[in-house]
C-alpha positions as CSV (number, residue, x, y, z in Angstrom):
1,X,37.6,-21.9,-133.4
2,X,38.0,-18.1,-134.0
3,X,41.4,-16.1,-134.6
4,X,42.6,-14.0,-132.1
5,X,43.7,-10.8,-132.8
6,X,45.4,-7.7,-131.7
7,X,42.4,-5.9,-131.1
8,X,40.3,-8.4,-129.5
9,X,42.9,-9.0,-126.9
10,X,43.2,-5.1,-126.2
11,X,39.3,-5.0,-125.8
12,X,39.9,-8.0,-123.4
13,X,41.9,-6.5,-121.6
14,X,39.8,-2.8,-121.4
15,X,37.1,-5.0,-119.9
16,X,39.4,-6.5,-117.6
17,X,40.5,-3.3,-116.4
18,X,36.8,-2.1,-115.8
19,X,36.1,-5.2,-114.2
20,X,38.5,-4.9,-111.7
21,X,38.3,-1.7,-110.9
22,X,34.6,-1.7,-110.0
23,X,35.2,-4.8,-108.1
24,X,37.2,-2.9,-105.8
25,X,35.4,0.4,-106.0
26,X,32.3,-1.9,-104.8
27,X,34.3,-3.0,-101.8
28,X,35.5,0.4,-100.7
29,X,31.7,1.9,-101.4
30,X,30.4,-0.8,-98.9
31,X,32.8,-0.1,-96.3
32,X,31.5,3.6,-96.4
33,X,28.1,3.5,-96.1
34,X,27.1,4.8,-92.7
35,X,23.3,4.2,-92.0
36,X,21.3,6.3,-89.9
37,X,17.9,6.0,-88.3
38,X,15.5,8.8,-88.7
39,X,12.4,9.1,-85.9
40,X,9.7,11.6,-86.0
41,X,8.4,12.4,-82.8
42,X,5.1,14.9,-81.3
43,X,3.9,15.6,-78.2
44,X,0.5,18.1,-77.1
45,X,0.3,20.4,-74.2
46,X,-1.0,18.4,-71.5
47,X,-1.7,21.9,-69.0
48,X,1.4,20.9,-66.8
49,X,2.4,24.5,-66.8
50,X,0.3,27.9,-66.0
51,X,2.1,29.2,-69.4
52,X,1.0,25.9,-71.2
53,X,0.2,26.2,-75.0
54,X,-2.2,23.9,-76.7
55,X,-1.0,22.6,-79.8
56,X,1.4,19.5,-80.7
57,X,5.1,19.9,-81.5
58,X,6.5,17.6,-84.2
59,X,9.8,17.1,-85.7
60,X,12.4,14.4,-86.8
61,X,15.5,12.9,-85.2
62,X,18.4,11.5,-87.1
63,X,20.6,8.9,-84.9
64,X,23.2,6.3,-86.3
65,X,21.4,2.9,-87.0
66,X,21.4,0.0,-84.7
67,X,20.6,-0.9,-81.1
68,X,22.4,1.2,-78.3
69,X,22.4,4.9,-76.7
70,X,23.4,7.3,-79.4
71,X,24.0,11.5,-79.7
72,X,21.5,12.7,-82.6
73,X,23.0,13.9,-85.3
74,X,20.3,16.2,-85.8
75,X,16.8,17.5,-84.2
76,X,14.6,19.7,-86.3
77,X,11.0,21.2,-85.0
78,X,8.8,20.9,-88.1
79,X,5.8,22.1,-86.9
80,X,4.4,23.8,-83.3
81,X,1.8,26.2,-81.9
82,X,2.6,30.0,-83.0
83,X,3.4,30.8,-80.1
84,X,6.3,28.6,-79.0
85,X,7.2,28.3,-83.1
86,X,10.9,28.5,-83.8
87,X,12.0,29.0,-87.3
88,X,10.6,26.3,-89.6
89,X,13.7,23.9,-90.1
90,X,15.5,25.1,-87.1
91,X,18.3,21.7,-86.2
92,X,18.6,22.0,-82.5
93,X,21.3,19.6,-82.5
94,X,24.0,22.5,-82.7
95,X,23.6,23.3,-79.1
96,X,23.0,20.5,-77.4
97,X,23.8,20.8,-73.7
98,X,22.2,17.0,-73.0
99,X,22.2,14.6,-76.0
100,X,21.8,10.6,-75.4
101,X,18.8,8.6,-76.9
102,X,18.5,4.9,-76.1
103,X,17.2,2.6,-79.1
104,X,16.4,-1.1,-78.5
105,X,14.8,-3.2,-81.5
106,X,14.6,0.4,-83.8
107,X,12.3,1.7,-81.2
108,X,13.4,4.6,-78.7
109,X,12.8,3.7,-75.3
110,X,14.9,6.2,-73.6
111,X,15.7,10.0,-73.8
112,X,17.6,12.4,-72.1
113,X,18.3,15.6,-74.0
114,X,18.1,19.7,-73.7
115,X,19.0,21.6,-76.7
116,X,18.9,25.0,-77.8
117,X,18.0,27.2,-80.7
118,X,21.2,29.0,-82.3
119,X,19.8,32.0,-81.0
120,X,18.8,30.4,-77.5
121,X,15.2,31.8,-78.0
122,X,13.9,28.3,-77.8
123,X,14.6,24.7,-76.0
124,X,13.4,21.5,-77.0
125,X,14.0,18.9,-73.7
126,X,12.7,15.2,-73.5
127,X,13.8,14.4,-69.9
128,X,14.2,10.9,-69.0
129,X,11.1,9.7,-67.6
130,X,9.4,13.3,-66.8
131,X,8.2,15.0,-69.6
132,X,8.9,16.8,-73.1
133,X,8.7,20.5,-73.6
134,X,9.3,23.3,-76.2
135,X,9.8,26.7,-74.6
136,X,10.0,30.1,-76.0
137,X,12.5,31.9,-73.5
138,X,11.2,35.4,-74.4
139,X,7.5,34.7,-73.6
140,X,8.0,31.7,-71.3
141,X,5.2,30.2,-73.5
142,X,5.5,26.3,-73.5
143,X,4.3,23.3,-74.7
144,X,4.8,20.5,-72.0
145,X,3.7,16.8,-72.2
146,X,4.5,13.7,-69.8
147,X,7.4,12.1,-71.3
148,X,5.3,8.7,-72.0
149,X,2.5,10.7,-73.9
150,X,5.6,11.5,-76.4
151,X,5.3,9.7,-80.1
152,X,8.6,8.5,-81.5
153,X,8.0,7.2,-84.7
154,X,10.5,5.1,-87.0
155,X,10.8,6.8,-90.5
156,X,11.2,4.5,-93.5
157,X,13.5,5.6,-95.5
158,X,14.3,3.7,-99.0
159,X,17.8,4.5,-100.3
160,X,19.4,2.4,-102.9
161,X,23.0,1.4,-101.6
162,X,25.9,2.4,-104.1
163,X,27.9,-1.1,-103.6
164,X,25.0,-3.1,-104.6
165,X,24.6,-1.4,-107.8
166,X,28.7,-1.3,-108.5
167,X,28.1,-4.9,-107.4
168,X,25.5,-5.4,-110.5
169,X,27.7,-3.7,-113.2
170,X,30.7,-5.7,-112.1
171,X,29.1,-8.9,-112.6
172,X,27.7,-8.0,-116.1
173,X,31.0,-6.5,-117.4
174,X,32.6,-9.8,-115.8
175,X,30.2,-11.8,-117.8
176,X,30.5,-10.2,-121.1
177,X,34.6,-10.4,-120.6
178,X,34.0,-13.9,-120.2
179,X,31.7,-14.1,-123.1
180,X,34.6,-12.4,-125.4
181,X,37.2,-14.7,-123.6
182,X,34.9,-17.7,-125.2
183,X,34.9,-16.1,-128.8
184,X,38.5,-15.5,-128.6
């Protein structure tokens, strides 16, 4: 049997402290992870208005993850016809007058939103069972579509969960600690 030295005991204690710290960090980091669901949207003008502009409006919506009725955390128009186009990447979330999305089994099934851009020059709306619009307030140009023609598509986002990495590191350190205990 190997002789236990003061140096071996110190190393064992150091590894134990690291393992305990990692285990505690793993628990707290897994509790603080907040998941979000990102959806892309698109709709094209269907000539519902005399001021209709041909073309397609596309963007992204970020909602809390899961099923339920949620307010969006972010609504960004990424592309649209030049006549109604807000500055690229405008997040409409800041000026929400209505902000409600219903999600069931990962699909947006209902929406009731009315957002204006920070300059109030552009309005983005998805009204319940009626229509979707992006309007340039200055020119009255509009892209308008029936709401059932709007495509809401979940965006697959792959992120590594910090708690998983910490848990794996903890298991490794605990294994190393146990190996050192057996040696001493």
